[in-house]
C-alpha positions in Angstrom: 0.0 0.0 0.0 1.5 3.3 -1.0 1.9 6.4 1.1 -0.6 8.3 -1.1 -3.3 5.7 -0.5 -2.7 5.7 3.3 -2.9 9.5 3.4 -6.1 9.6 1.4 -7.7 7.1 3.8 -6.6 9.1 6.8 -8.0 12.3 5.3 -11.3 10.5 4.7 -11.4 9.2 8.3 -10.6 12.7 9.6 -13.3 14.2 7.4 -15.9 11.7 8.8 -14.9 12.4 12.4 -15.0 16.1 11.9 -18.6 15.9 10.5 -19.7 13.6 13.3 -18.4 16.1 15.9 -18.5 19.6 14.3 -21.9 19.5 12.6 -24.0 18.6 15.7 -22.0 21.3 17.6 -22.7 23.9 14.9 -26.4 22.9 14.8 -26.6 23.3 18.6 -24.9 26.7 18.5 -27.2 27.9 15.7 -30.3 26.9 17.8 -28.9 28.8 20.7 -28.4 31.9 18.6 -32.0 31.7 17.3 -33.3 31.2 20.8 -31.3 34.2 22.1 -32.7 36.4 19.3 -36.3 35.3 20.1 -35.8 36.1 23.8 -34.2 39.5 23.1 -37.1 42.0 22.7 -36.7 44.5 19.9 -36.5 48.1 20.9 -39.1 50.7 19.6 -38.1 52.5 16.4 -36.1 55.7 16.8 -37.9 59.1 16.4 -35.9 61.1 13.9 -38.1 64.2 13.8 -41.7 65.3 13.8 -43.9 66.9 11.1 -45.3 70.3 12.2 -49.0 70.9 11.5 -49.6 71.4 7.8 -52.5 71.9 5.4 -52.3 70.6 1.8 -54.6 69.5 -0.9 -54.9 65.9 -2.2 -55.2 64.8 -5.8 -58.9 64.4 -5.2 -59.2 68.1 -4.3 -59.8 67.4 -0.6 -57.9 69.1 2.2 -55.3 66.9 4.0 -53.5 67.8 7.2 -51.6 66.3 10.1 -54.9 65.4 11.9 -55.8 63.1 9.0 -52.8 60.9 9.9 -54.3 59.7 13.1 -54.8 55.9 13.7 -52.5 54.9 10.8 -48.9 54.2 9.9 -47.7 56.0 6.8 -45.1 55.6 4.1 -44.2 58.9 2.5 -42.1 60.1 -0.5 -41.3 63.3 -2.3 -41.8 63.5 -6.0 -43.0 65.6 -9.0 -45.1 64.5 -11.9 -42.8 65.5 -14.7 -39.8 63.7 -13.1 -38.4 61.4 -15.8 -36.6 58.7 -13.9 -36.5 58.3 -10.1 -40.0 59.4 -9.3 -41.8 56.9 -11.6 -39.5 54.1 -10.3 -40.1 55.1 -6.7 -43.9 55.4 -7.2 -43.9 52.0 -8.9 -42.4 50.5 -5.7 -45.0 52.3 -3.6 -47.7 50.8 -5.8 -46.3 47.3 -5.0 -46.2 48.2 -1.3 -49.8 49.4 -1.6 -50.8 45.9 -2.9 -48.7 43.9 -0.4 -49.4 45.8 2.8 -53.2 46.1 2.2 -54.7 48.2 5.0 -51.5 48.0 7.2 -50.4 51.5 6.0 -51.3 54.6 4.1 -49.1 56.4 1.6 -48.3 60.1 1.1 -46.6 61.5 -2.0 -45.7 65.1 -1.5 -45.1 67.1 -4.7 -42.0 69.2 -4.5 -43.1 71.2 -7.6 -46.6 72.4 -6.5 -46.8 75.1 -9.1 -47.0 72.6 -11.9 -48.5 69.8 -9.8 -52.1 71.0 -9.4 -54.7 68.6 -7.9 -55.9 67.9 -11.5 -52.4 67.0 -12.7 -51.8 64.8 -9.7 -55.2 63.1 -10.2 -54.2 62.0 -13.6 -50.7 61.0 -12.3 -52.3 58.9 -9.4 -54.2 56.9 -12.0 -51.0 55.8 -13.6 -50.0 54.0 -10.4 -53.5 52.7 -9.5 -53.6 54.8 -6.3 -56.4 53.5 -4.1 -58.9 55.9 -2.7 -58.3 56.8 1.0 -55.0 54.8 0.9 -52.6 56.7 -1.3 -52.7 60.5 -1.3 -50.8 62.7 -3.7 -50.4 66.1 -2.0 -49.8 69.6 -3.2 -49.9 73.1 -1.8 -47.9 76.2 -0.9 -44.2 75.7 -1.5 -43.4 77.1 1.9 -45.4 74.2 3.5 -43.7 71.6 1.3 -40.3 73.1 2.2 -41.2 72.8 5.9 -42.2 69.2 5.6 -39.0 68.4 3.7 -37.1 70.1 6.5 -38.9 68.1 9.2 -37.9 64.9 7.3 -34.3 66.1 7.0 -34.4 66.4 3.2 -33.2 69.2 0.9 -35.4 72.2 0.4 -38.0 72.1 -2.4 -36.5 75.2 -4.1 -35.0 72.9 -6.7 -37.2 69.9 -7.4 -34.3 67.8 -8.5 -32.9 67.8 -5.0 -35.8 66.0 -3.4 -35.1 63.0 -1.3 -35.1 59.6 -2.8 -35.8 57.6 0.3 -39.2 56.5 1.6 -40.1 57.8 5.0 -41.9 55.8 7.7 -44.2 58.0 9.7 -46.4 57.1 12.7 -49.9 58.4 13.4 -48.5 61.4 15.2 -46.5 62.5 12.2 -43.2 61.4 13.8 -40.4 60.2 11.4 -39.6 56.6 12.5 -37.4 55.4 9.7 -35.9 55.7 6.2 -35.9 53.1 3.5 -34.1 53.0 0.1 -36.8 52.4 -2.5 -34.3 50.4 -4.6 -33.6 47.9 -1.8 -34.5 44.4 -3.0 -35.8 43.6 0.5 -37.9 46.8 0.8 -41.3 45.1 1.2 -39.9 42.7 3.8 -38.1 45.4 5.8 -40.9 47.9 5.7 -43.5 45.3 6.7 -41.3 44.3 9.7 -40.8 48.0 10.7 -44.6 48.7 10.4 -45.4 45.7 12.6 -42.8 46.7 15.1 -44.1 50.3 15.2 -47.6 49.0 15.8 -46.5 46.7 18.6 -43.9 48.9 20.3 -44.9 52.4 19.4 
């Protein structure tokens, strides 16, 4: 029997022994980690800011203010109807969220170009993304109000529409900013669903 054959047999034996010992140990450790995670309570979401009282007009022509946000969690974004690239992509994602989350959340799309985005323009725009009545609101109004909301969410001023934020903002029913989510994140729906559930449970 050659040296190479003996070495191969030894390596094979060592491999079997390693699997018999190491794999059960790794399985046990993984179960311990999972159990530890289940026992560790998740902390409430951070408050990053708060929307000041505002009054805007929705794409249906109805008034919408901070008081209309009660008893609901919201996902908000900033956009303008003639935006060629990012806004349609972002609103397409919100359309998917609208379908997947059902009644778990409402959606607010603030126009950063209110001079062009009248309620009538936004009404046609909302139809492109199948915005559901009383679920997804496209909002417009005085530029000073939009600028204040952008500031409360820690985004750039609305003076230049191209500088609007490209993240989705999670808001609670008091108008408090509770998180930011990249609309291009492949796990957006999963992460937002988890955050919304946590917000409802922990506040």
